[in-house]
C-alpha positions as CSV (number, residue, x, y, z in Angstrom):
1,M,92.4,147.2,50.6
2,A,94.2,147.4,47.2
3,N,97.4,148.6,48.9
4,L,97.5,145.8,51.5
5,P,99.1,142.4,50.9
6,D,97.1,139.2,50.9
7,K,97.3,136.7,53.7
8,E,100.1,134.6,52.2
9,K,102.3,137.7,51.5
10,L,101.5,139.0,55.0
11,V,102.8,135.8,56.6
12,R,105.9,135.9,54.3
13,N,106.6,139.5,55.2
14,F,106.3,138.8,58.9
15,S,108.6,135.8,58.6
16,R,111.3,138.1,57.1
17,C,111.2,140.4,60.1
18,L,114.3,139.7,62.2
19,N,112.8,140.8,65.6
20,W,109.7,142.0,67.2
21,E,110.6,145.6,66.7
22,D,110.7,145.0,62.9
23,K,107.3,143.4,63.2
24,Y,105.9,146.4,65.0
25,L,107.4,148.7,62.4
26,Y,105.7,146.5,59.7
27,V,102.4,146.7,61.5
28,I,102.6,150.5,61.7
29,E,103.4,150.5,57.9
30,L,100.3,148.4,57.2
31,G,98.1,150.8,59.2
32,A,99.5,153.7,57.2
33,K,98.2,152.0,54.0
34,L,94.6,151.9,55.2
35,P,92.5,154.4,53.2
36,A,91.3,157.5,55.1
37,L,88.0,157.1,57.0
38,D,85.4,159.7,56.1
39,D,84.6,162.0,58.9
40,T,80.9,161.0,58.7
41,E,81.9,157.4,59.5
42,R,83.6,158.5,62.7
43,Q,80.4,158.2,64.7
44,A,79.6,156.4,68.0
45,G,77.9,153.5,66.2
46,N,81.2,152.6,64.5
47,L,83.4,153.2,67.6
48,I,84.6,149.9,69.1
49,S,84.1,149.7,72.9
50,G,86.8,147.9,74.9
51,C,89.7,149.5,73.1
52,Q,91.9,151.9,75.0
53,S,92.5,153.8,71.7
54,Q,89.8,155.1,69.6
55,V,88.9,152.5,66.8
56,W,86.3,152.9,64.2
57,I,85.2,149.9,62.0
58,V,82.7,150.3,59.2
59,M,81.5,147.1,57.5
60,R,79.3,146.9,54.4
61,L,78.0,143.9,52.4
62,G,79.3,144.1,48.9
63,E,77.5,143.0,45.7
64,Q,79.1,139.6,45.7
65,G,78.0,139.0,49.4
66,Q,81.5,139.6,50.7
67,V,82.1,142.0,53.6
68,E,84.0,145.2,52.8
69,F,86.0,146.8,55.6
70,H,86.9,150.4,56.4
71,G,88.4,151.6,59.6
72,D,90.8,153.8,61.5
73,S,92.4,154.4,64.9
74,D,94.1,157.2,66.6
75,A,97.0,154.9,67.6
76,A,99.5,153.8,64.9
77,I,100.1,150.3,66.2
78,V,96.4,149.7,66.7
79,K,95.6,151.0,63.2
80,G,98.2,148.5,61.9
81,L,96.5,145.6,63.9
82,L,93.2,146.7,62.4
83,A,94.8,146.4,58.9
84,V,96.0,142.9,59.7
85,V,92.5,141.9,60.9
86,F,91.1,143.3,57.6
87,I,93.6,141.4,55.6
88,L,92.7,138.1,57.4
89,Y,89.0,138.7,56.8
90,H,89.3,140.1,53.3
91,Q,86.8,138.8,50.6
92,M,84.9,136.7,53.1
93,T,81.2,136.3,53.5
94,P,79.6,137.1,56.9
95,Q,79.3,133.3,57.6
96,Q,83.0,132.8,56.8
97,I,83.9,135.6,59.2
98,I,81.8,134.1,61.9
99,E,83.5,130.7,61.4
100,L,87.1,131.9,61.2
101,D,89.0,132.4,64.4
102,V,91.8,134.8,63.4
103,R,93.6,134.6,66.8
104,P,95.9,131.7,65.7
105,F,97.2,133.9,62.8
106,F,98.4,136.4,65.4
107,A,100.3,133.6,67.1
108,E,101.7,132.4,63.7
109,L,102.9,135.9,63.0
110,A,104.5,135.9,66.4
111,L,102.6,139.1,67.3
112,S,100.3,138.0,70.1
113,Q,103.1,137.4,72.6
114,H,104.4,140.9,72.1
115,L,101.2,142.8,72.5
116,T,100.6,144.7,75.8
117,P,97.6,143.5,77.7
118,S,95.6,146.6,76.7
119,R,96.4,146.1,73.0
120,S,95.5,142.4,73.3
121,Q,92.1,143.4,74.9
122,G,91.6,146.0,72.1
123,L,92.4,143.4,69.4
124,E,89.9,141.0,71.0
125,A,87.3,143.8,71.1
126,M,87.9,144.5,67.4
127,I,87.5,140.8,66.5
128,R,84.3,140.4,68.6
129,A,82.8,143.6,67.0
130,I,83.5,142.3,63.5
131,R,82.1,138.9,64.2
132,S,79.1,140.4,65.9
133,Q,78.4,142.7,62.9
134,A,78.9,139.8,60.5
135,A,76.2,137.8,62.4
136,R,73.8,140.8,62.0
137,F,74.3,140.7,58.2
């Protein structure tokens, strides 16, 4: 996550995008910055159901009680959306993740209205999976 911007910088960078195509390009750029997912983590238990693309999310509880995220997707835009979700939940405890609804951030970034229905469903599936895993911690 060291390569990714924090929430405030993410919002600033999105506000500088002149149109939705620039925003999509920025989302793809964010996805490219995610560290590679180890092949051993590409297993059925980490695969998110409800996504048209293949999406893997791995969550671990860090020493300070904050959730650490790793993930990947076979689709560039979806991988970028995954990076955005990771940024929004970065350095949060499981309880904070459960309590935070990140959907308004996607509206604030003016992304949600430009996502196709299948990508919106996939994004929703990722958020549900993360919150569900946080509840199990």
